C-alpha positions in Angstrom: -81.2 -104.2 145.7 -81.1 -103.7 142.0 -82.0 -100.6 141.4 -79.9 -99.5 145.2 -76.0 -100.7 142.6 -78.4 -98.0 140.2 -78.7 -95.2 142.2 -74.1 -96.2 143.4 -73.4 -97.0 139.5 -75.5 -93.1 138.5 -73.2 -91.2 141.4 -70.2 -92.3 140.9 -70.6 -92.2 136.9 -68.6 -88.5 137.3 -66.1 -90.1 139.3 -65.6 -93.4 136.9 -65.6 -90.9 134.5 -62.1 -89.0 135.7 -60.9 -91.9 136.4 -60.3 -93.3 133.4 -59.7 -90.3 131.6 -55.8 -90.1 132.4 -56.0 -93.5 130.1 -58.0 -92.1 127.3 -56.0 -88.6 127.2 -52.5 -89.8 126.8 -52.1 -88.6 123.2 -52.7 -85.1 124.1 -50.0 -83.0 124.6 -51.1 -80.4 127.3 -49.8 -80.6 130.6 -48.0 -83.5 129.6 -45.7 -83.4 133.0 -45.5 -85.1 136.0 -47.6 -83.8 139.4 -44.0 -84.9 141.3 -42.0 -87.9 140.3 -40.7 -88.2 143.9 -44.1 -88.4 145.1 -45.8 -90.6 142.7 -44.4 -91.0 140.0 -43.7 -89.8 136.9 -46.8 -91.2 135.1 -49.4 -89.1 136.9 -49.4 -85.8 134.8 -51.2 -82.4 135.8 -52.2 -83.6 131.8 -54.5 -86.2 133.6 -55.2 -84.5 136.6 -57.0 -81.8 134.1 -58.7 -84.0 131.9 -59.9 -85.9 134.8 -62.1 -83.6 136.1 -63.4 -81.6 133.6 -64.5 -85.3 132.3 -65.9 -85.0 136.4 -67.2 -82.5 135.7 -68.7 -82.7 131.7 -70.7 -85.9 133.3 -72.4 -84.1 136.1 -74.1 -81.8 133.9 -74.9 -84.7 131.8 -76.2 -86.3 134.6 -77.8 -83.0 135.4 -79.8 -82.8 132.1 -80.7 -85.7 132.1 -81.5 -85.9 135.6 -85.8 -85.8 134.8 -85.9 -89.3 132.6 -83.4 -91.3 135.6 -84.5 -88.9 138.5 -85.7 -93.4 140.0 -82.1 -93.7 141.1 -80.7 -90.0 141.6 -79.2 -90.3 145.1 -78.8 -86.5 145.0 -81.2 -83.9 143.6 -79.3 -82.1 140.4 -81.3 -79.3 140.3 -80.6 -78.5 144.0 -76.7 -78.6 144.2 -73.9 -76.8 142.1 -73.1 -79.5 138.9 -69.9 -77.7 139.3 -68.4 -77.9 142.7 -70.3 -81.8 142.4 -68.9 -82.8 139.1 -65.5 -80.9 140.4 -65.3 -83.3 143.1 -66.7 -86.4 142.4 -63.4 -86.3 139.4 -61.2 -84.1 142.2 -61.4 -86.4 144.3 -61.5 -90.2 142.0 -57.9 -88.5 141.2 -56.7 -88.1 144.7 -57.3 -91.7 145.8 -55.9 -92.5 142.9 -52.2 -90.5 143.7 -52.8 -91.8 147.4 -52.5 -95.0 145.3 -49.8 -93.9 143.4 -48.0 -92.3 146.5 -48.3 -95.8 148.6 -47.1 -97.6 146.1 -44.0 -95.6 145.7 -43.0 -96.0 149.2 -44.0 -99.3 148.5 -41.1 -99.7 145.4 -44.7 -101.6 143.5 -43.4 -100.0 139.9 -45.7 -97.7 138.0 -48.6 -100.7 136.5 -48.1 -103.5 139.0 -51.1 -103.9 141.8 -51.6 -103.2 144.4 -54.4 -105.5 145.2 -58.0 -104.1 146.3 -56.6 -100.6 146.8 -56.0 -100.5 142.9 -59.9 -101.7 143.1 -61.6 -98.5 145.4 -58.7 -95.9 145.6 -60.8 -94.1 143.1 -63.9 -94.5 145.5 -62.5 -93.5 147.9 -61.0 -89.9 147.1 -64.6 -89.3 146.0 -66.0 -90.2 149.2 -63.6 -88.5 151.2 -63.9 -84.9 149.2 -67.3 -85.4 148.6 -68.5 -86.0 152.7 -67.2 -81.9 152.4 -70.1 -81.6 149.5 -73.0 -83.5 151.7 -74.1 -86.2 154.3 -73.3 -89.8 153.6 -74.0 -92.2 155.4 -72.5 -95.0 156.2 -74.1 -97.9 154.9 -73.2 -95.8 151.2 -70.0 -96.1 151.7 -69.4 -99.9 152.0 -71.9 -100.5 149.9 -70.0 -98.1 147.2 -66.7 -99.8 148.1 -68.2 -103.2 147.4 -70.5 -102.8 144.0 -67.8 -100.4 142.6 -64.8 -102.3 143.8 -66.6 -105.7 142.2 -67.6 -103.3 139.1 -63.5 -102.3 138.6 -62.1 -105.5 139.5 -65.0 -107.3 136.9 -65.0 -104.7 133.6 -60.5 -104.4 134.3 -60.4 -107.9 133.7 -62.7 -107.6 131.1 -60.2 -105.0 129.1 -57.6 -107.5 129.5 -59.0 -109.9 127.3 -60.6 -108.1 125.0 -56.6 -106.9 125.0 -57.1 -103.8 126.0 -55.4 -103.7 129.2 -51.7 -104.7 129.7 -52.4 -105.5 132.9 -55.0 -106.7 135.3 -55.0 -104.8 138.4 
């Protein structure tokens, strides 16, 4: 079972880094304006989208470079896919999941930074899976395990970040 967990974590690394990139690019004054305030709120910026997608692409290239070392946990063959497309789709998918969640939160009158339980942990996973499914075939078992494992891992990392005073809230 542990090898399957490693495989899930490995394939989702571009999405995970894309999901975190907007937080690390807050001080960069490039494309720093909302995608659309009315739909997603003012915290969802073109800057976050740009750096998130770039992070997904860079991590995918790193995975391809390291694939000889990590071949036992690869679900896809990084030498046979277009790594630029893969990285873009994983980054874009993660951020589209996050934007969808923001859209829903705005409709429910939930303020930015406030939690939408469960969906806060899995929005980026679902977005990545949906977008990636247009490029590679994904089995339902993989979808369910990914949501479960990464959702729990995401919650644990956010809780740790909160306790270490890195985050202001636990999502």
